[in-house]
Backbone as CSV, one residue per row, in Angstrom:
resi,resn,N_x,N_y,N_z,CA_x,CA_y,CA_z,C_x,C_y,C_z
1,UNK,-9.206,-10.739,4.988,-9.121,-9.310,5.217,-7.711,-8.828,4.861
2,UNK,-7.638,-7.745,4.173,-6.358,-7.199,3.761,-5.722,-6.371,4.862
3,UNK,-4.420,-6.288,4.773,-3.670,-5.490,5.722,-3.850,-4.007,5.383
4,UNK,-4.164,-3.156,6.347,-4.318,-1.727,6.067,-2.988,-1.104,5.649
5,UNK,-3.035,-0.237,4.652,-1.860,0.470,4.181,-2.064,1.965,4.326
6,UNK,-0.966,2.685,4.429,-1.021,4.139,4.560,-0.857,4.764,3.179
7,UNK,-1.732,5.708,2.861,-1.696,6.449,1.606,-1.589,7.926,1.928
8,UNK,-1.111,8.721,0.972,-0.991,10.158,1.156,-1.673,10.874,-0.007
9,UNK,-2.614,11.745,0.310,-3.314,12.538,-0.696,-2.598,13.873,-0.833
10,UNK,-1.947,14.087,-1.976,-1.160,15.298,-2.193,-2.054,16.533,-2.266
11,UNK,-3.221,16.416,-2.908,-4.117,17.568,-3.062,-4.641,18.051,-1.712
12,UNK,-4.954,17.123,-0.816,-5.466,17.494,0.501,-4.338,17.737,1.494
13,UNK,-3.155,17.184,1.230,-2.035,17.337,2.150,-2.190,16.515,3.413
14,UNK,-2.921,15.413,3.316,-3.183,14.576,4.492,-2.986,13.110,4.150
15,UNK,-2.595,12.346,5.140,-2.440,10.904,4.985,-3.690,10.209,5.504
16,UNK,-3.940,9.000,4.994,-5.068,8.201,5.470,-4.691,6.741,5.371
17,UNK,-5.403,5.919,6.117,-5.180,4.478,6.131,-6.398,3.815,5.509
18,UNK,-6.164,2.861,4.600,-7.265,2.176,3.933,-6.954,0.693,3.831
19,UNK,-7.992,-0.118,3.986,-7.829,-1.558,3.770,-8.571,-2.012,2.520
20,UNK,-9.222,-1.092,1.845,-9.876,-1.392,0.575,-9.101,-0.726,-0.546
21,UNK,-8.304,-1.530,-1.236,-7.461,-1.037,-2.315,-7.272,-2.142,-3.335
22,UNK,-6.769,-1.778,-4.486,-6.463,-2.744,-5.536,-4.966,-2.716,-5.785
23,UNK,-4.398,-3.880,-6.039,-2.975,-3.989,-6.317,-2.784,-4.066,-7.824
24,UNK,-1.955,-3.175,-8.364,-1.662,-3.148,-9.794,-0.155,-3.260,-9.981
25,UNK,0.255,-3.783,-11.130,1.669,-3.870,-11.462,1.959,-2.894,-12.594
26,UNK,2.968,-2.056,-12.384,3.352,-1.036,-13.351,4.776,-1.351,-13.805
27,UNK,5.042,-1.363,-15.119,6.410,-1.640,-15.563,7.345,-0.491,-15.186
28,UNK,8.531,-0.836,-14.733,9.512,0.186,-14.374,10.491,0.385,-15.520
29,UNK,11.364,1.346,-15.375,12.343,1.616,-16.421,13.393,0.509,-16.519
30,UNK,13.558,-0.265,-15.454,14.535,-1.358,-15.461,13.937,-2.673,-15.941
31,UNK,12.663,-2.699,-16.199,12.034,-3.887,-16.745,11.243,-4.704,-15.751
32,UNK,11.618,-4.689,-14.490,10.899,-5.461,-13.476,9.635,-4.699,-13.066
33,UNK,8.503,-5.379,-12.985,7.272,-4.668,-12.602,7.292,-4.250,-11.132
34,UNK,6.662,-3.125,-10.854,6.548,-2.596,-9.500,5.105,-2.760,-9.065
35,UNK,4.891,-3.312,-7.868,3.542,-3.502,-7.334,3.127,-2.267,-6.546
36,UNK,1.993,-1.673,-6.939,1.460,-0.502,-6.260,0.036,-0.776,-5.810
37,UNK,-0.339,-0.200,-4.692,-1.710,-0.278,-4.194,-2.401,1.037,-4.533
38,UNK,-3.648,0.958,-4.998,-4.408,2.142,-5.397,-5.674,2.209,-4.557
39,UNK,-5.912,3.364,-3.933,-7.111,3.569,-3.124,-7.661,4.961,-3.394
40,UNK,-8.949,5.134,-3.189,-9.590,6.451,-3.336,-9.452,7.216,-2.022
41,UNK,-9.116,8.487,-2.149,-8.964,9.337,-0.975,-10.337,9.711,-0.417
42,UNK,-10.522,9.634,0.899,-11.801,10.068,1.482,-11.931,11.596,1.502
43,UNK,-10.846,12.313,1.284,-10.867,13.769,1.334,-11.229,14.392,-0.006
44,UNK,-10.623,13.903,-1.106,-10.837,14.520,-2.412,-11.430,13.566,-3.439
45,UNK,-11.387,12.266,-3.186,-11.879,11.294,-4.150,-10.854,10.935,-5.218
46,UNK,-9.647,11.486,-5.131,-8.587,11.172,-6.084,-7.998,9.792,-5.788
47,UNK,-7.415,9.183,-6.818,-6.727,7.915,-6.615,-5.347,8.197,-6.042
48,UNK,-4.995,7.486,-4.989,-3.705,7.642,-4.341,-2.963,6.313,-4.414
49,UNK,-1.650,6.389,-4.579,-0.829,5.197,-4.746,0.100,5.014,-3.555
50,UNK,0.384,3.759,-3.257,1.329,3.400,-2.219,2.015,2.112,-2.647
51,UNK,3.232,1.885,-2.182,3.913,0.646,-2.512,3.228,-0.511,-1.807
52,UNK,2.934,-1.573,-2.546,2.263,-2.745,-1.990,3.315,-3.766,-1.575
53,UNK,3.162,-4.360,-0.417,4.109,-5.401,-0.008,3.930,-6.661,-0.845
54,UNK,4.963,-7.459,-0.934,4.880,-8.713,-1.687,3.868,-9.648,-1.046
55,UNK,3.933,-9.757,0.276,2.977,-10.584,1.015,2.000,-9.653,1.714
56,UNK,0.719,-9.786,1.392,-0.277,-8.893,1.981,-0.555,-9.232,3.439
57,UNK,-0.346,-10.476,3.823,-0.550,-10.882,5.210,0.803,-11.231,5.808
58,UNK,1.235,-10.499,6.814,2.514,-10.760,7.466,2.240,-11.396,8.814
59,UNK,2.817,-12.575,9.005,2.620,-13.284,10.262,3.605,-12.763,11.295
60,UNK,3.154,-12.666,12.526,4.025,-12.170,13.584,4.863,-13.312,14.145
61,UNK,6.021,-12.963,14.632,6.924,-13.938,15.238,7.236,-13.483,16.657
62,UNK,7.573,-14.424,17.500,7.937,-14.070,18.873,9.359,-13.573,18.905
63,UNK,9.709,-12.879,19.963,11.078,-12.368,20.104,12.066,-13.496,20.317
64,UNK,11.627,-14.637,20.839,12.531,-15.766,21.058,13.083,-16.295,19.741
65,UNK,12.382,-16.100,18.670,12.850,-16.564,17.376,14.050,-15.790,16.870
66,UNK,14.240,-14.565,17.380,15.368,-13.732,16.957,16.560,-13.823,17.885
67,UNK,16.381,-14.391,19.062,17.475,-14.449,20.035,18.322,-15.685,19.856
């Protein structure tokens, strides 16, 4: 199961959370590819983009590990 990400639909002016998205890599002006997540908006049906994390599953750590 993928981690839910927050997307923003500019046409509707509302944010939504989706766990069904595709990760695409887009070349940047500096040469390094940028990972973006693409999901369909439930409000307008438009494709919305959000920055995708490098690791889709983030494991939690206890507070004792930071002390």
